N, C-alpha and C positions, 0 to 999 in steps of 0.2 A: 519497501522502497518506492512504491508508486508515489508520485508527487502529491502534495497536500491537495491540490485541485482535483486529482483523480479520486482520492479518498472522499473528498467532500461531494463530488459529483455523484459517486456511488451512494453515499449516505442520503443525499437529497432524493435521488431516484428511489431508494429503498423506502424512505418515508412516504413517498407518493404511492407505493405499491403495497405497503404493509402497515399494520396498526402499530404506531409508536406513540405512547402517551406523552413522554417528556422529550420532545424533539430537540430542544437545546442540549440536554444531557447526552442524547444519542449522537448528535453532531460533534460535541466535544470529545466523546469517547472514540469517535471514528478517526480522530487524528492524534489523540493523546499518546499512544506508544512512541510516536516520533519526537515527542517533546520531553523526553527524560534524559538524564545524564548518560545512562548506559543502555543503548538501544539493543545490544545483544541480550541483556536481561529482559527488557520489556517485550522482546520478540521471541524469547525462549530459543535463541539461536544455538544450534549444535555446531561446534567448531569444525571447520574443514579447510583443506588447502584452497587457495584462491587462484591457482594456476589455470584451471579450466572453469569458466564462468558457470556452466551447467551444473557441475558438481557442487560448487560453493552455494549457488542459489537454492538448490534443493533443501539445504540445511539452514537457510537464513531465518525461517520461521517454523516453530514446532507447535502447531495447534493442539496436538495431543498433550504435550507438556503443559501448555497453558491450562487446559481443562483438568489436568491432574491436580493443579494447584488452585484453581478458581472455579467458582460457580458463576453462571451467567444468569442473573435474575433482574437486575435493574436495566433501564434503557442505556445508561452510561456503559455498563458492562457489555451490553449487546453491541454498542458502538465499537468498543475495544475489540470484541470478537470479530466484528465485520472488518475492522482494520487488518487484523491478523490473517483472516481468511482471504481478503483482497491481496495482501502481500504474497501469501502462499500461492494463490492462483496466478498472480502476475508473474511470479518467478518460475512457475512450473508449466504454465499453459499459454501465456501471452506471446512469448517470443519463439520463433522457430528453433528447434533443437539444433539444427545444422549451424545456425548462427552462433548459438551459445557454446557449442563444442569447438568452434574455431577461434574464439576470442578469449583472452584472459580477462579476469575480473576488472582490472584497472581500465582496460580499453572499453569494456562494457559500460562501466560507470561513467566514463567520459562521454560516450555516445548517449547514454541515458539522460544525463543532465542537460546536454545540448538539446535533446528531443523535448524535454520538459519545457525548456525556455521557448521552443518553437510552438508548443501546443497550449501554453497557459492561457493566452487571451481567448482562444477558441473555447476552452472549457469554461472559463469564467462567464463568458457571454451566453453560451448555449445552456449551461446548467444553473445559471443565476447564483453563482457561488458568492457567499459572504463568509468571510473568515471569522470564526468565533472570537469575540473580544478577549476572552481569557488568555488566548495564545498570541495576541498581536505583537507584544514585545519580543517574544521568542522568535516569531516569524521574521521580524526585522533583522534580528541577529543572524538568522539562517540565511536571509537574502544577502547580507553583507559577506558572509563566508563563501557563499556560492559565487558571488561576483569576483572575489579574490581568486578562487580556484579556476574560474573561467578565464581569467587573464593569463594564468599559468599554462593552460592546456595547449595552446599553440595553433588552433584553427583548422585542424584536419578531422573534425568530428563528423560522424555519420548520423543522419536522421534515421532512427530505428523505430519510431512510433508514428503511425499514420492516424489522422483524425477519424477515419471511418472504422479502423480497427479499435480505437479507443471507445467509440460509441458502442460497438458490439460488445466489448468487454464490460463496459459500465452497465449495459442492459443485462448481460449474462449474470454478473455478480449480484446486481440488485434484485434479480428474480429469485435468488436462493432464499429459502425460508430458514432463518438462523436456527430456530428451535428444532426443526426437523434435522438439520445438518448436525447439530450438537447431539441429538438423540441417536443418530446413526453412529457417531464416534463413540458414544457411551456404550452402545450395543456391541460395537467392535471390541472395546476394552473388556467387556464382560465375557467374551469368548475365551 
């Protein structure tokens, strides 16, 4: 559930740091899981109660279940894996656990989308983000839906993402070697 711009910033930085043959496919893969009908399926979500955000967020993405059903060979598939890894790390490492344990999931999402709105321009400018053409129509639909929900929210949102923390997270995730990470998971499965 990191914003599209967070995913694309990480993918752009990843391309700068690692060898990616088909950069267009990699970038498309890095946001593709958010452009499907059922995100619970594309993220291999394990259902859990939403009353405490920390518990629910731990189960929003199952990288292990993804790897049980998929091989990661193409640059597109590497982009998809990077997306899921980014989500998993965002949900489990980005936010202070003290915050996540005291808010319910609905409150968290309200604050999260407010924070995305506040940081989007910064990310677009700093990381030279260009949205893949393949997803532009769906992006416009998504923006309209977010605007409707923003009008309903009521105005007491809290900024929970700071730009300097985003920069650190983007660098952290883009430094990870996807192939090494996958091999570690496969090694763990083999035990």
